[in-house]
C-alpha positions as CSV (number, residue, x, y, z in Angstrom):
1,X,0.0,0.0,0.0
2,X,1.3,3.5,-0.9
3,X,1.5,5.5,2.4
4,X,1.1,9.3,2.1
5,X,1.3,10.1,5.8
6,X,4.4,12.1,5.3
7,X,2.6,14.2,2.6
8,X,-0.5,15.3,4.4
9,X,-1.9,14.5,7.8
10,X,-5.6,15.1,8.0
11,X,-7.5,15.3,11.3
12,X,-9.4,12.2,12.3
13,X,-13.0,11.9,11.0
14,X,-12.3,14.4,8.2
15,X,-14.8,13.8,5.4
16,X,-15.4,15.4,2.1
17,X,-18.2,18.0,1.9
18,X,-18.4,18.1,-1.9
19,X,-22.0,17.9,-3.0
20,X,-23.7,17.1,-6.3
21,X,-24.1,20.8,-7.0
22,X,-20.3,21.2,-6.5
23,X,-19.6,18.4,-8.9
24,X,-21.9,19.9,-11.5
25,X,-20.1,23.3,-11.2
26,X,-16.7,21.5,-11.5
27,X,-17.9,19.7,-14.6
28,X,-19.1,23.0,-16.2
29,X,-15.8,24.7,-15.4
30,X,-13.6,22.1,-16.9
31,X,-15.9,21.9,-19.9
32,X,-15.3,25.6,-20.5
33,X,-11.6,25.1,-20.2
34,X,-11.7,22.2,-22.6
35,X,-13.7,24.3,-25.0
36,X,-11.2,27.1,-24.8
37,X,-8.3,24.7,-25.4
38,X,-10.1,23.2,-28.4
39,X,-10.7,26.6,-29.9
40,X,-7.1,27.5,-29.4
41,X,-5.9,24.3,-31.0
42,X,-8.1,24.8,-34.1
43,X,-7.1,28.4,-34.4
44,X,-3.4,27.8,-33.9
45,X,-0.8,28.0,-36.6
46,X,2.1,25.7,-37.3
47,X,4.9,28.1,-36.2
48,X,7.3,28.4,-33.3
49,X,6.0,32.0,-32.6
50,X,2.4,30.7,-32.3
51,X,3.2,27.7,-30.2
52,X,5.6,29.3,-27.7
53,X,4.5,32.9,-27.7
54,X,0.8,32.7,-28.8
55,X,1.7,34.3,-32.1
56,X,2.8,37.4,-30.3
57,X,-0.8,38.5,-30.3
58,X,-1.9,38.4,-26.6
59,X,-3.8,41.4,-25.1
60,X,-2.4,43.3,-22.1
61,X,-5.1,42.0,-19.7
62,X,-4.4,38.4,-20.8
63,X,-0.7,38.9,-20.3
64,X,-1.2,40.4,-16.8
65,X,-3.6,37.7,-15.7
66,X,-1.4,35.0,-17.1
67,X,1.7,36.4,-15.3
68,X,-0.3,36.5,-12.1
69,X,-1.8,33.1,-12.5
70,X,1.7,31.6,-13.3
71,X,2.7,32.7,-9.9
72,X,-0.4,31.6,-8.0
73,X,-0.7,27.9,-8.9
74,X,-2.1,25.5,-6.5
75,X,1.2,25.2,-4.8
76,X,1.2,28.9,-4.1
77,X,-2.4,29.0,-2.8
78,X,-1.9,26.0,-0.6
79,X,1.5,27.0,0.6
80,X,0.6,30.6,1.5
81,X,-2.4,29.6,3.4
82,X,-0.4,26.9,5.2
83,X,2.3,29.4,6.0
84,X,-0.3,31.9,7.2
85,X,-1.7,29.3,9.7
86,X,1.8,28.4,11.0
87,X,3.9,31.6,10.6
88,X,1.5,34.5,10.2
89,X,2.1,37.2,7.6
90,X,5.9,36.8,7.4
91,X,5.7,35.5,3.8
92,X,3.9,38.7,2.8
93,X,7.4,40.0,2.0
94,X,7.5,37.9,-1.2
95,X,3.9,38.9,-2.0
96,X,4.7,42.6,-1.8
97,X,7.2,42.3,-4.7
98,X,4.8,43.9,-7.1
99,X,7.4,46.6,-7.6
100,X,9.6,44.0,-9.3
101,X,7.0,43.7,-12.1
102,X,7.3,47.5,-12.6
103,X,11.0,47.0,-13.1
104,X,10.2,44.3,-15.6
105,X,7.8,46.7,-17.5
106,X,10.1,49.7,-17.6
107,X,13.6,48.3,-17.6
108,X,13.6,44.7,-19.0
109,X,10.7,44.6,-21.4
110,X,12.3,47.0,-23.9
111,X,15.4,44.8,-24.2
112,X,13.4,41.6,-24.6
113,X,10.9,42.9,-27.1
114,X,13.5,44.6,-29.3
115,X,15.6,41.5,-29.5
116,X,12.5,39.4,-30.6
117,X,13.7,36.3,-28.7
118,X,11.6,33.3,-27.6
119,X,13.5,32.4,-24.4
120,X,15.8,33.9,-21.8
121,X,18.7,31.6,-22.7
122,X,18.3,32.8,-26.3
123,X,18.6,36.4,-25.1
124,X,21.8,35.7,-23.2
125,X,23.2,34.0,-26.2
126,X,22.6,37.1,-28.3
127,X,23.8,39.4,-25.6
128,X,26.9,37.4,-24.5
129,X,27.8,34.0,-25.8
130,X,26.5,30.5,-26.6
131,X,28.1,29.2,-23.4
132,X,25.9,31.5,-21.3
133,X,22.8,30.2,-23.0
134,X,23.6,26.6,-22.1
135,X,24.5,27.5,-18.5
136,X,21.2,29.3,-18.0
137,X,19.3,26.5,-19.7
138,X,20.7,23.9,-17.4
139,X,20.3,26.0,-14.3
140,X,16.7,26.9,-15.3
141,X,15.6,23.3,-16.0
142,X,17.0,22.0,-12.7
143,X,15.5,24.9,-10.7
144,X,12.1,24.6,-12.4
145,X,11.9,20.9,-11.7
146,X,12.9,21.2,-8.1
147,X,11.1,24.5,-7.2
148,X,8.1,24.6,-9.4
149,X,7.1,21.2,-11.0
150,X,7.8,19.1,-7.9
151,X,6.1,21.5,-5.5
152,X,3.1,21.9,-7.9
153,X,2.6,18.2,-8.1
154,X,2.8,18.0,-4.3
155,X,0.2,20.8,-4.0
156,X,-2.1,19.1,-6.4
157,X,-1.9,16.0,-4.2
158,X,-2.6,18.0,-1.1
159,X,-5.7,19.5,-2.7
160,X,-7.0,16.1,-3.7
161,X,-6.1,14.5,-0.4
162,X,-7.9,17.2,1.5
163,X,-11.0,17.6,-0.6
164,X,-11.5,13.9,-1.5
165,X,-9.9,12.0,1.4
166,X,-12.0,8.9,0.8
167,X,-11.0,8.6,-2.9
168,X,-8.7,5.6,-3.7
169,X,-7.9,3.1,-6.3
170,X,-7.0,-0.6,-5.5
171,X,-4.7,-2.4,-8.0
172,X,-4.0,-5.9,-6.7
173,X,-2.6,-5.6,-3.2
174,X,-1.7,-1.9,-3.7
175,X,-4.0,0.9,-2.6
176,X,-3.4,4.3,-4.2
177,X,-5.0,7.1,-2.2
178,X,-6.3,10.5,-3.3
179,X,-3.0,12.2,-2.8
180,X,-1.2,10.2,-5.4
181,X,-4.2,10.2,-7.7
182,X,-4.2,14.0,-7.6
183,X,-0.5,14.2,-8.2
184,X,-0.7,12.0,-11.3
185,X,-3.7,13.9,-12.7
186,X,-1.9,17.2,-12.3
187,X,1.0,15.8,-14.4
188,X,-1.3,14.3,-17.1
189,X,-3.8,17.1,-17.5
190,X,-1.3,19.9,-17.4
191,X,0.9,18.2,-19.9
192,X,-2.0,17.4,-22.2
193,X,-3.5,20.9,-22.6
194,X,0.0,22.5,-22.7
195,X,1.2,20.2,-25.4
196,X,-1.9,20.5,-27.5
197,X,-2.6,24.2,-27.2
198,X,0.8,25.7,-26.5
199,X,1.3,29.2,-24.9
200,X,-2.1,30.5,-26.1
201,X,-4.0,27.7,-24.3
202,X,-2.0,28.3,-21.2
203,X,-2.5,32.0,-21.2
204,X,-6.3,31.8,-21.7
205,X,-6.6,29.2,-19.0
206,X,-4.6,31.4,-16.7
207,X,-7.0,34.3,-17.4
208,X,-10.0,32.2,-16.4
209,X,-8.2,30.8,-13.4
210,X,-7.2,34.3,-12.1
211,X,-10.8,35.4,-12.0
212,X,-12.0,32.3,-10.3
213,X,-9.3,32.2,-7.6
214,X,-9.6,35.9,-6.8
215,X,-13.4,35.6,-6.5
216,X,-13.2,32.4,-4.5
217,X,-10.4,33.6,-2.2
218,X,-12.2,36.9,-1.5
219,X,-15.4,34.9,-0.7
220,X,-13.4,32.6,1.6
221,X,-11.9,35.5,3.5
222,X,-15.3,37.2,3.8
223,X,-17.1,34.0,5.0
224,X,-14.2,33.2,7.4
225,X,-14.2,36.7,9.0
226,X,-18.0,36.6,9.4
227,X,-17.8,33.1,11.0
228,X,-15.0,34.1,13.3
229,X,-16.7,37.4,14.4
230,X,-14.7,40.0,12.6
231,X,-11.1,41.3,12.3
232,X,-10.8,42.0,16.1
233,X,-11.5,38.3,16.8
234,X,-8.8,37.3,14.3
235,X,-6.3,39.6,16.1
236,X,-7.3,38.1,19.4
237,X,-7.0,34.5,18.6
238,X,-3.8,34.8,16.4
239,X,-1.9,37.2,18.7
240,X,0.3,40.1,17.7
241,X,3.3,38.1,16.7
242,X,1.6,36.4,13.7
243,X,0.8,39.9,12.3
244,X,4.5,41.0,12.7
245,X,6.0,41.4,9.2
246,X,9.5,41.9,10.5
247,X,10.8,39.0,12.6
248,X,13.9,39.2,14.9
249,X,17.3,38.0,13.7
250,X,17.4,35.4,16.5
251,X,14.3,33.9,18.2
252,X,13.7,34.8,21.9
253,X,15.8,32.7,24.2
254,X,18.4,31.8,21.6
255,X,21.9,33.1,21.7
256,X,22.9,34.7,18.4
257,X,26.2,34.8,16.5
258,X,27.7,35.6,13.1
259,X,29.8,32.5,13.1
260,X,28.4,29.4,11.3
261,X,27.1,27.8,14.5
262,X,24.0,25.8,15.3
263,X,23.9,24.3,18.8
264,X,21.1,22.4,20.5
265,X,20.6,21.1,24.0
266,X,19.8,17.6,25.2
267,X,16.1,18.2,24.4
268,X,16.9,19.1,20.8
269,X,16.0,22.8,21.3
270,X,18.2,25.4,19.6
271,X,20.3,27.4,22.1
272,X,22.8,29.1,19.9
273,X,22.7,29.8,16.1
274,X,23.9,32.1,13.4
275,X,21.1,34.4,12.3
276,X,21.3,33.0,8.7
277,X,20.4,29.6,10.1
278,X,17.2,31.0,11.5
279,X,14.4,29.7,9.3
280,X,11.8,32.0,10.8
281,X,12.2,34.9,8.3
282,X,14.9,37.0,10.0
283,X,14.5,40.7,9.0
284,X,18.0,41.1,7.6
285,X,17.5,38.3,5.1
286,X,14.0,39.5,4.1
287,X,15.3,43.1,3.7
288,X,18.3,42.4,1.5
289,X,18.0,38.8,0.1
290,X,14.3,38.6,-0.7
291,X,14.4,41.5,-3.2
292,X,17.3,39.8,-5.1
293,X,15.2,36.7,-5.5
294,X,12.2,38.8,-6.5
295,X,14.1,40.6,-9.3
296,X,15.4,37.3,-10.6
297,X,12.0,35.6,-10.6
298,X,9.9,38.4,-12.0
299,X,12.3,39.9,-14.4
300,X,14.4,37.1,-15.8
301,X,12.6,33.8,-15.2
302,X,11.4,32.2,-18.4
303,X,8.1,31.0,-16.8
304,X,7.2,34.6,-16.1
305,X,8.8,36.6,-19.0
306,X,7.4,34.3,-21.6
307,X,4.0,35.8,-21.0
308,X,5.3,39.3,-21.7
309,X,7.1,38.1,-24.9
310,X,3.7,37.1,-26.2
311,X,2.7,40.7,-26.7
312,X,2.5,42.3,-30.2
313,X,4.6,45.2,-29.1
314,X,6.5,46.9,-26.3
315,X,3.6,49.0,-25.1
316,X,1.2,46.1,-24.7
317,X,3.9,44.1,-22.9
318,X,4.4,46.9,-20.4
319,X,0.7,47.3,-19.8
320,X,0.4,43.6,-19.1
321,X,3.3,43.7,-16.6
322,X,1.9,46.7,-14.9
323,X,-1.6,45.0,-14.6
324,X,0.2,41.9,-13.2
325,X,1.8,44.2,-10.5
326,X,-1.6,45.4,-9.5
327,X,-2.9,41.9,-9.2
328,X,0.1,40.9,-7.2
329,X,-1.1,43.1,-4.3
330,X,-4.0,40.7,-3.6
331,X,-2.4,37.5,-2.4
332,X,-1.6,38.8,1.1
333,X,-5.3,39.3,1.7
334,X,-6.6,36.4,-0.4
335,X,-4.3,33.6,0.5
336,X,-2.3,34.4,3.6
337,X,-5.1,35.9,5.7
338,X,-7.4,32.8,5.1
339,X,-4.6,30.7,6.6
340,X,-4.7,32.9,9.8
341,X,-8.5,32.7,9.8
342,X,-8.3,28.9,9.6
343,X,-5.9,28.9,12.6
344,X,-8.2,31.2,14.5
345,X,-11.3,29.2,13.7
346,X,-9.5,26.0,14.8
347,X,-8.1,27.5,18.0
348,X,-11.4,29.2,19.0
349,X,-13.4,26.0,18.3
350,X,-16.0,27.8,16.1
351,X,-15.6,25.0,13.5
352,X,-14.9,21.8,15.4
353,X,-13.9,19.9,12.3
354,X,-10.8,22.2,12.1
355,X,-9.7,21.5,15.7
356,X,-7.0,19.0,14.5
357,X,-5.0,21.8,13.0
358,X,-3.9,23.1,16.5
359,X,-1.6,21.0,18.7
360,X,-1.6,20.7,22.5
361,X,0.8,23.7,22.7
362,X,-1.7,26.0,20.9
363,X,0.3,26.2,17.8
364,X,-0.6,25.0,14.3
365,X,0.6,21.5,13.3
366,X,2.6,22.0,10.0
367,X,1.6,18.7,8.5
368,X,-2.1,19.5,9.0
369,X,-2.0,23.2,8.4
370,X,-0.7,22.8,4.9
371,X,-4.2,21.8,4.0
372,X,-5.7,25.0,5.5
373,X,-7.0,26.5,2.3
374,X,-8.9,23.5,1.0
375,X,-10.2,22.7,4.4
376,X,-11.6,26.2,4.7
377,X,-13.2,25.7,1.3
378,X,-14.8,22.5,2.6
379,X,-16.3,24.0,5.7
380,X,-17.1,27.6,5.0
381,X,-18.3,28.0,1.4
382,X,-21.8,27.2,0.3
383,X,-22.5,24.5,-2.4
384,X,-21.9,25.8,-5.9
385,X,-19.4,28.4,-4.8
386,X,-17.4,25.7,-3.1
387,X,-17.4,23.7,-6.4
388,X,-16.2,26.8,-8.3
389,X,-13.2,27.3,-6.0
390,X,-12.4,23.6,-6.0
391,X,-12.4,23.7,-9.8
392,X,-10.0,26.7,-9.7
393,X,-7.7,24.9,-7.3
394,X,-7.6,21.8,-9.4
395,X,-6.9,23.7,-12.6
396,X,-4.2,25.8,-10.9
């Protein structure tokens, strides 16, 4: 039997709340996506520009929505809500990198559009040398597999494992549970529509997905705050530390040092460590290191820049990047705050089914909290709207 206990740990007696209405909405949603993909395939041309850059004919709002949706896949939604439940708003540093997209629009886009390249490695080859192209290609492939594809597959499994915990397939003596079913479906379906429709199919799917996830997440935040009793109740149950954007270099009770030291006592508790070994978002790292990562990701990563390259001209590409920077302001409130709401609801006991998220010490259990967003969808949203958000998560 395939054991997924290390992947996601659900509270006891956790059951799916998906109704017939939800399944109907999910079916309609994916029928629309299939229709869009089929239309794109029929309309597509047999050229590299059409397949990889949608014929360089994408509108600015499609570009902006696609850039945003490229960033908020299921791994992003699930991960941010889980981080919100365990660490508070600390990860908001990365979500406030909307300014990096303005740098893309006003600094990088002119160079990319004038060179008429298809990929970032190709741009480096023209700017520097063929060797730089191969170096970036290899680094990008490895990084993408480790940081995007693997995490996206895992997040798809988490969504399936949380929303449909009873789903399983038995083959001989082997039982494959919903986590692995979801992971395999993410690979198969994403690869299928991408291979058939190319960049145009991906971009139009992203546009639909952006609308659905923003609508669903806003509804989830609103329903959660109403159920909890308002923002003041959220502040009460979560405490001030979870709303602290800037965390100390060294946790309280731990001796700090600049030397590469990490010491623990007999109980396994850290007693002395270098600040750069602190995994709880030390302010120095978030102030100086996070922007460097943000500029690399938003301005030079092929996964993001490819959307802007699909514009017919420089002006449209800029408008798309600026629109994406506006959309990028939403995740803090739409994905991180629901995680805090889930923790508060669990801790306050206002939704008993979520009680398993909180441990005996009053803190969120990471293995359970990573399913905070889909669990909130299960227990807060009404039928129909729940199905729409589930469909958006599955397609993300």
